[in-house]
C-alpha positions in Angstrom: 186.4 85.2 -94.5 183.8 83.1 -92.5 185.6 80.2 -92.7 188.8 81.6 -91.4 187.1 82.7 -88.3 185.6 79.2 -87.7 189.1 77.7 -88.4 190.6 80.1 -85.7 187.6 79.5 -83.1 188.1 75.6 -83.5 192.1 76.3 -83.2 191.7 78.7 -80.1 188.8 76.5 -78.4 191.2 73.4 -78.2 192.0 72.3 -74.9 195.6 72.7 -75.2 195.4 76.4 -76.5 193.4 77.0 -73.6 195.6 75.2 -71.0 198.7 76.7 -72.5 197.1 80.5 -72.2 196.5 79.6 -68.4 200.0 78.7 -68.2 201.4 82.0 -69.6 199.1 83.9 -67.3 200.0 81.9 -64.5 203.7 81.9 -65.3 203.5 86.1 -65.9 202.1 86.4 -62.4 204.4 84.0 -60.9 207.4 85.9 -62.4 206.3 89.1 -60.9 206.1 87.5 -57.7 209.4 86.0 -57.9 211.1 89.2 -59.3 209.6 91.2 -56.1 210.8 88.8 -54.0 214.3 89.1 -55.2 214.3 93.0 -55.6 212.5 93.6 -52.4 213.7 90.8 -49.8 216.7 88.6 -51.0 218.8 91.7 -53.0 218.7 94.1 -49.9 219.8 91.5 -47.8 222.3 90.3 -49.8 223.8 94.0 -50.5 223.9 94.5 -46.9 226.0 91.5 -46.5 228.4 92.9 -48.9 228.6 96.4 -47.5 225.3 98.0 -48.4 225.5 97.8 -52.2 222.2 98.5 -54.3 223.0 96.0 -57.0 220.6 97.9 -59.6 222.5 101.1 -59.2 225.8 99.6 -60.3 227.2 100.7 -63.4 230.3 101.8 -65.8 229.8 105.1 -66.6 231.4 105.0 -70.4 230.7 108.7 -71.1 229.4 110.8 -68.6 225.9 113.0 -69.3 226.7 116.6 -70.3 224.8 119.1 -68.0 223.8 122.9 -68.6 222.8 124.1 -65.2 220.1 121.4 -64.1 219.1 120.6 -68.0 220.5 116.9 -69.6 222.0 118.1 -72.8 223.6 114.8 -73.6 222.5 111.6 -71.5 225.3 109.4 -69.7 226.2 106.3 -71.7 226.8 103.4 -69.2 226.9 99.6 -69.0 224.0 98.9 -65.9 225.9 95.4 -65.0 224.0 95.8 -61.7 220.7 95.5 -63.5 221.9 92.1 -65.1 222.7 91.1 -61.8 219.6 91.6 -60.3 217.8 90.1 -63.6 220.2 87.1 -63.7 219.5 86.4 -59.9 215.6 86.5 -60.8 216.2 84.1 -63.6 217.8 81.8 -61.1 215.3 81.8 -58.5 212.2 81.3 -61.3 214.4 78.2 -62.6 215.0 76.6 -59.0 210.8 77.1 -58.4 210.1 75.8 -61.7 212.5 72.8 -61.6 211.0 72.0 -57.7 207.5 72.4 -58.9 207.9 69.9 -62.1 209.9 67.4 -60.0 207.2 67.6 -57.2 204.8 66.9 -60.0 206.5 64.0 -61.5 207.2 62.5 -57.9 203.2 62.4 -57.6 202.7 61.1 -61.2 205.1 58.3 -60.1 203.1 57.5 -56.9 200.2 57.3 -58.8 201.4 55.0 -61.3 202.9 52.9 -58.3 199.6 52.9 -56.3 197.7 52.1 -59.8 199.9 49.0 -60.0 199.5 47.9 -56.6 195.8 47.7 -57.0 194.8 44.2 -56.4 193.3 42.1 -59.5 189.6 41.9 -59.5 188.3 38.7 -58.0 187.6 35.4 -60.6 184.2 35.6 -61.5 182.1 32.4 -60.6 182.8 30.4 -63.3 186.3 30.7 -63.3 186.3 29.8 -59.3 183.9 26.5 -60.0 186.2 25.4 -62.9 189.4 26.0 -60.4 187.6 23.9 -57.8 186.6 21.2 -60.3 190.3 21.4 -61.4 191.7 20.9 -58.0 189.1 18.0 -57.4 190.3 16.2 -60.2 194.2 16.9 -59.2 193.3 15.2 -55.9 191.3 12.1 -57.3 194.7 11.4 -59.7 196.9 11.4 -56.6 
């Protein structure tokens, strides 16, 4: 049992696993922020533009609820397509945001590579400079 725990500890403490865990946590928080943005800011504006519709309330009632006074005997059966529209819009906004983030990271990475390629090579050593001067002098004597 101790060997399994050691292997698990070794696995869990590898850099990739920790990086992935941080990414999942940040991704979850980012998803909540985007969901709030869509549900609380964007969709009310879209609903207002299309006539005051609250998309999360849109549904097709297949079978209405059976009521006995104020008590629900059988709940309604419905297809909640409005919520589906809301979640799809959430996904699209998150997908665009992730795309833009990856595109930005790739652009920065490309610029970094270009800057590294532009770096001038180091000056030749004293011996190489001396040999170059000797070569040039010998060429001048031949001419």
